[in-house]
N, C-alpha and C positions, 0 to 999 in steps of 0.2 A: 463457228470455227472459220478461221481465215482460209482463203484459197491458197493454192500452191503459189510459190513466189513468182513463177513465170506467168501466172494468171493475172498479174497486175499490170496496169498501164500507169504511166507517169504523166501528170499535167503540172505545170508550174509557172511562176511569174518572175523567175530570177531573184526571188527573195525567200521563197518557201515552195513546197511542192506537196501534192496529194497523190496517193496511190489508190486507183480505182479498179476493182475486181471485175471479172467477166460478168458477174451477176448484177452489175450496176451499183455495187456498194463501195463508197469511199471509206476505206478502213484505216487510213493514216493521213493525218494533216496536222502540222504544227503551225501555230499562229502567234505572232506575225512573221517569225523568222524560221529558218531551217532548224535552229537549235532551241527554239521555244518549246514550251510544254505542248503536248498533243491535245487537241480537242476531239479527234477521232483516234483512238488507240486500239480498236478492235483487232488490228493486225497482230498485236502482241497479247491478245486475250480473247474476249468474247464480245458479242454485241453489247453486253453490259458496259463495256469500256469505251463506247462511242463509235458511231458509224452513220452513214447517210446513204440509203439505198433508194434509187429510182429505177423502176422497171415495171413490167406487166404485173397486174395484181395476181396474187396467188394465195392459196389457203394459208392460214396462220401457222399450221403445223407442217406445211410443205416447204421444202427448200426453194429459195428463189431460183428461177430458171436462168442459166447462163445465156448471154447474147449469142445469137447464131453467127454473127459477123462483127468484126470491129476493125478499125483502121485509123491511122492518123490522116487528117485531111492534107493531101499533098505533102510538102516538106514543112510541116508545122508541128506544134504540140497541141493541136486541137483534136480531141478524140471523138470518133463517132462509133456508137455501138447500136446494132440493130437486132431486134427480136422478131421472129416470125411466130405468130400465135394463130389459133383457130379462128380468131376474129379479125385478123389483119396483121399488118407489119408496122412497127413503130421504131423510131430512131431517137437516141439520146446523144446530144452533143455536149461534151464536157471540156472546159478550158479555164485557165486563170489568166486574166488580162495582165500583160506587163504593166506595172503600176507606177513606177517612178515614186512620187511622193504620196500617191493616193493610198488609201487603206487596202489591204489584200481582199480579194474576192475569189470565190469559186462559183462559176456560173454553169448551170445545167439546163439545157433547152430540150424539151420533149417535142417531137414532131411526128404527126401522123403521116405514114407513107401510104397505107391502104386500109380499107375497112374501118371499123370502130373498135379501139382497143382500150379496155379498162386499165388504168394505171394507178400506181400508189407510190407516194414519196413517204419514207419513214426516216425521220431525222432525230437522232439521239446524241446530243452534245454532252460530253463529259470532260471537264477541264482537268488539268494537272495529270495528264496521262491516264484518264479514266477514273481518277480518285474522287473527284468532286462533282456532285450533281448541281447544275446551275439553277438560278431562279429564272424561270421562263414565264414571260407575260406579254401581253399585247400593248403596243403603243400605236394608237390609231389603227391603221390596217397592217401594221408590221408586227412581226414576232421578234422578241429579243431575249437572249439568254445571257445572264450576268453572273459572273463569279469573280469576286475580288477585283483585280485590276482589269479584267477582260470582259468584253461584251461581244456577242456575235448576233448580227441582225439578219433575219430571213425576209426576203422580198419575193412575192409571187402574186399572180392575179387570181389564183384559185383559193378556195376556202381551206383553212387548216383547222385542226383540232388536236387537243392533247389527250393522251391516254397512256397509262403505264409509263409515265415519265418520258414519253416520246411524242414528237410533233408529227402528225400525219396529214396527208392530203390525198384524197381519193377523187379521181377525175377520169374522164374519157376523152381520147383524142380521135378525131376522124381525119381522113386524108386531107392534108393541107393545113391542119391546125398546128399551132406552135404555142407551147406553154413554157414559160421560163421560171426558173428558181435561181436565186442568188443568195449566198451568205457572205456577209461582209464583217470583218473584224474591226473593232474600234476600242481604244482605251475606255473603260467604263465610266470614267469621270468626264469624258467629253460628250458633246451633244451628238445626236444620232448622225450617222454618215448619210450622205446624199442617197436618195433612192436610185437603185441600179438601173442602167439602160442596157440590157443584155445584147440586143441586136447590134447596137453601135459598138459595144465592146467586142463582139465577135468579129465584126469587119475590121476593127483596128488591130486585133490580135493576128488575124490572117495576114494583114499588110505587114505587120512587124516581122513575122517569120519569113514571108516571101522576100522582103528586103534583106534580111540577115543572111539567108541561105544564098542569095545572089552573089555574095562576096566570095563564096568558096571557089578556090582556084583548081581544085581537083576535078578532073573530068574523065577519069579512067574507068576500067571495067567494073570496079567495085564501088561505084559512086553511091548507089543506094545505101549500102552498109556504112560507108564513110559519112555521108550526110546525116544519116540517122544518129550516128555516134557523135557527130559534131553538135547536133541539136541537143542531144542529151547532156553533153559537157556544158553547153551554154545554159541549159536549165539548172545545172548544178553550180553555176556561178552566182555569187551574191552580188548583185549589180551595184549597190551603194559603195562597196569597197573594192570590188574586183577579186575577192577571195573565191576559191573553188572548194566546195565540200567534197569529201571522198564519196559520200552517198547521202541521200536524204533521210535515211532510216537509222535506227539503232537496234541492236540485239537480234537481227535475223541470223539464225545460227549457221555456223560453218559445218556443223553436224547435227542433223535432226535429233532432238532430244538431248543434245550435249550442252556443255557450258561455255563453249568458245563463242561468246556472244558479246559484241563490242559496239560502242557508240561511234558512228562514222560521220556525224554531222559537224565535223570540224575541218580545218584546212591543214593537211599534212604538207609540209614543204616539199617532200618527195613527190607526192601525187600531183601537187599543183605545178611543180617544175616540169614534169613530163607532159602534163596537160598543156602547159605553155608551149612546149616544143611542137606538139601536134597542131595547135592553133596557128603558130607562126608558119608552119610548112603548108598550111592550107589557106592562107590569105588573111587570117584574123589578127591583124597587128594591134587593133584597138584593145582587144581583150588582153593581149600580151602586155601592152603598156600599162593597163590598169592593174594587172597582177604585179608587175614590177614595182609600181607605186605602193601597193599594199605591202609587199615584202619590206620595202624600206621603212614604212611606218611600223610594221610589226617588230622588226629586229631592233629598230630605234637606236642604231649605233652601238649595240651591245652584243657583238658576235660571240663573246666568250660565254654568254648565257643563252646562246641560240637554242630554241626549243625545236623539237621535231614537228610539232603541230601547234596551232593557235586557234582561237575562236575566229569567227568570220569577220569580226571587226578588229582583230588583232589581240583579243584577250589572251592572257597567259594562264589564268587560273581555270582549269578544266577538271575539277575534283570529280572523282568517280564515285557513284553511289548505286545501290540496288533498289529497284522498285518491287517490294515484296508482294504487293497486291495484284501484280500482273503475272499470270501463269506462264507467259512466254509463248512465242510462236510454236505451235504444236508441242507445247509443254517443254520447250527448251529454256531452261532457267540457268542462271538468273537473268533478269532484264536489267541492263545497266544504262545509266546516263552519265555523261562525263567520261573521261578516259585517263586512267592512271598512267598510261604510257607517255603522257606529255612530258614527264620529267626524266625520261630515259636519255642516255647518251647513245646517239646513233651517228657515227662519224660519216657514214655514206651521204647524209643529208648535205654536208658541205660540198660534196662533189655534184650532187643533183642540182643544187642552187647555182653553183658556178657554171655548170654546163648550160643551164637555162639562160643565164646572163650572157654567156658566150654565144649561144645560138641567136639571142636577140640582137647582139652586136653584129653577127655575121649576116643576118637577114635584113639589116637596114633599119632596125628600130632606132629612133633618134637617140643620140648619145645622152647619157645621164651621168654626170660626174659623181653624184652621190652613189649610184650603183657601182661605179668603178672603185670608189673608195671602200664601199662595203666589201667588194671582192678581195681587195688587198688586206682588209682587216680579217676576213675569214681565213685567208691563207696564213697570216701571221699567227692566228690562234692554232690552226691545224699544224703548223710547223712544230709546235711544242707538245701536241697531244695525239698526233696521228698513230703513234705506236702503242697507245693504250687499248686495253680490251673494251668492248662496248656491247650493247644489246642487239645490234645488227638491224638489218632491213625489216626483219619479221617481228621485231619487238618482243623478243623472248622474255619470259618472266622467270627464267632460270639465271644461273651465274653468267656474268659477262665473259666474253671470249674474244680472241683475236679473229674476228670473222674476215674471211678473205675478201668478200664483196666490199666490206667497209674499207679495207686497205686499197682495193682497186679504185674505189670512188675517191679516196683521199688523193691517189695518184692523178685522177681525172681533174680534181680541183686545182692541183698544182700545175698540171700540164696546161690547162686552159688559161691560167693566170700568166704563166710564162709566155704563152702566145699573145696575150693582151699586152704585156710589156714589150714584146718583140715588135708589135704593130705600131708602137710609138704612142698609143693612147694614154698610157700612164707610165710613171717612173716607179721602179721597184728594184730589189736586190736580185737582178736577173741571174747572175752566175750562182749565187747561193741557192736559189730556188730550182735552178736546173739540176744542181747536185742533189737537192732534196728529192726531186722527181726520180732521179736515178736510184737513190737510196731506197725509196719506197718500192720501186719496181723490183730491185734485187731481193728485198725482204720477202715480197709476195712469192716470187719464183723459188726462193730457197725454202721457206717455211710453209707455204700454202699449197705445195705441189707434191703429189705422191708419185714418185718416179716408177715404182713397181707396177702401179695400176694405170699409169699415164693419164692422170686426171688431177685437176685442182680439187681441193676439198673444202668443206664448209668453213672450217677454222683451222688455225695452225695446229698441226699434230693430230688432227682428227681423221677418222676414216669415213665419216658421213659425207654425203654429197648434198648439194644445195642448188636449186634451180637458178638462183641469182647469179651463179657462175656463168650462165649463158650470156650475160652482159659483157663478158671480158672482150670478145671481138667487137661488139657493137660500140663499146666505148673507146676502141682503138688501143687498148692496153697491149694486145698482141694481134698480129694479123690473122685473118680467118684460116689461112693455110698452114699455120703453125701446128705441128703435130700435137702439142699439148692442148690446143684449142679443140682440135678434132677429137682427141682422146676424151676430153671432158664432155663434149656433146654426146659422144657415143656411150659414155658411162652413165650419163643422166638418162639417156634413152633406155638403157638396160635396167637401172636401179630405181628410177623415180617415175617410170611410165606406168599408167594404168593399162588394163587389157585393151581399152579402146584407143590407146595411143596418146592420151592427155597426160599432162605433167603435174606431179605433186611438188610442193615447195621443198620439202625435206622429209625424212622419215619421222613418223609419229609412233607412239608406243601403246595405243589403246588404253587399257586400264592403268597402266603405269605412267609415271611422269616421264615425258620424252625430253629431247634435247632442248625444247622450248620451255620446259618447266611446267607443262600442262598435261593433264590427263585427256584422253579421248583422241579421236582421229578427225580428219577433215576431208573435204573433197579435193578434186584436182583444181589447182589455182589457175584460173584462165589466163591471167597475164603471162604466167610461165609457159603455157602452151603456145601463146603467140610468140614469145621469145624464141622458143624452139623452132618455130616456122621461120623466123628471121635468120637464125643461125644456119639452118639447113640451106636456105637460099644463098647465104654468104659463102658456104663451102662448096657450092655448085650442085647441091642436090635439090634443084629447083622444083622438079616434078613432085618430089616428096613434100617439099615445103607447101606447094599449092594445095595438095590434097589435105594436109593437116589444117591449113587455113580454112578451106571450105568445109571441113568437118566442124571447125569451131564456129563458123558462120551458121551452121545448121543448129547449133545449140541455142541461138537467140530465140526469144519468144516470137509470137506472130507479129509483134510490133517492132522487132529489131532490138530488144533490150536484153542486157546481160547482167546477172548478179556477179558476185565475186568469184564463186567456185561452181563446179559441176560435181554432183554426187554420182559416181559411176555405178554404184550398187542400186540406188533408187531411180537412177536415170532422170534426175531433176536438178534444177538450179538451187543453190544454197548460198547463204551469206547475204550481206546487205545489198540493197537493190534500188535502182540500178547503180552500178559501181563504175566510177571514173577510171579506176585502175584496170578495168577490163576493156572499156571502150577506147582508151588512149592507145594501147598496143594494137588493137584492131586497126585503127587508122594507120599506125606506123607500118604494120605488116602489109597492108594494102598498098601503101606508097612504095614499099620496097619491092613487092612482087610486080607492081605495075612498071616500075623502072627497069626491072630485069626481063620483062616480057613473059613472066611465069604465070600465065593465067590461061584458063581454057577458053576456047571459042575466040 
């Protein structure tokens, strides 16, 4: 059985990523890309679906012991886990070297710290998300697993043997000993990949992360949390194209045992745009430039068919399917791959993308005429369609509605484009679009505001609230001191807050289908809780904002990682992990609180 979501660590090479549990088991790894089939899928099933555990030897019928300590080495994505045993202490270092054009590798180095510790490596590769047992055989001193188009090569200096369709290595390390294991993916029709050089790869990986983190321009009181979040966002970036995945996992549930399980290994324009804004404000212009280039390729001059998400190379076809042979994380079914929401209409995406392009322009990213042309095309399309109902930011699978947040973000798209024209960068119908901006603003204030309760609502004519309304002051739609903004903030605190003060996205209906068209409930959405902290700071309640922010920081696991949501009943993280849409607002709130001086000590 997989560990708790917060028991996992992330290692990655900016093209794919592995999740490694406290007990030393790699339970999730897709090769060669984030969106490829998993070779370790134990996270969504059992050990029968693939895993790789390295740790102190233990009885076959006994659970593997968790590490006593673990940490990332400095500001890097190199994981160190240490076990104290009756016979001594041992350390395992896990990492994936940034690879460029090289094949992907997962490297695991076992080091004796004290005494003499018996160790075991158990490697069970299962291709196609745990469905296919590969052909495993020896080629000289190397072990290779082959299945269809894929092969994975194991290199190590210790003897290995096969038993129960698993490759084992039993060995002992004394103080100062170092034993390395490396798996390398290669297309099965090609010749064997070069033999790994783990120590050289370790040194190069540490240099890469040291150099990258040195570019960070944030040096405030929350630097540790901000840098770890930036590293996580970098790890979720697909280096060959500049795309950013929402998370490296699929089907980690929003409710344990429930069906709200989605594949997040794609690039949502919304998530990527807000990630871009955080990177720009912390000094990472190269990543921002790469994302802008990816956007231009993905949209390909076709804004009227703009999708809310794309594959990491710009693919449009993301057909959703269910993997019936996987029981799901803690029996949360179904397990899905692909995402049917790709075909939804979400008008807010136009605002998110335009805001990102605007911020890139304002922070000095080199002018790109194609990006400016794209922005004009987006607004030309939006001009004809902004007043249509859509599925909204949360990708509801119920009927389309006139979601207030979608209209606000349509206003943002027009507003930022008006500013672009006013700057003289481009030519456009300035007066017409100024009038359009005013028209959208009037419509939202007339149809999306409940005067009796002094709050904006989720959609036109509805009584439900929605945490996305917290973005109204942050986007500049209304000033923070507007009574309607303050009323909305306070209404969300009353009606969408959990007992511990975290924020739900919107009301769910348990066993009945709710406003989103789905049965079941979910945890507190962490991004929304960060938005609440932002709003509280903006309306002058800075001490309250700081306290909420620091409560949110306390939800991170011991390595500083956050999933999508927090289950206030079970007191644990839920949803795909680690989640870009949680780490981005963490950075944004830290920057806002630092600027306001709202921090302790």
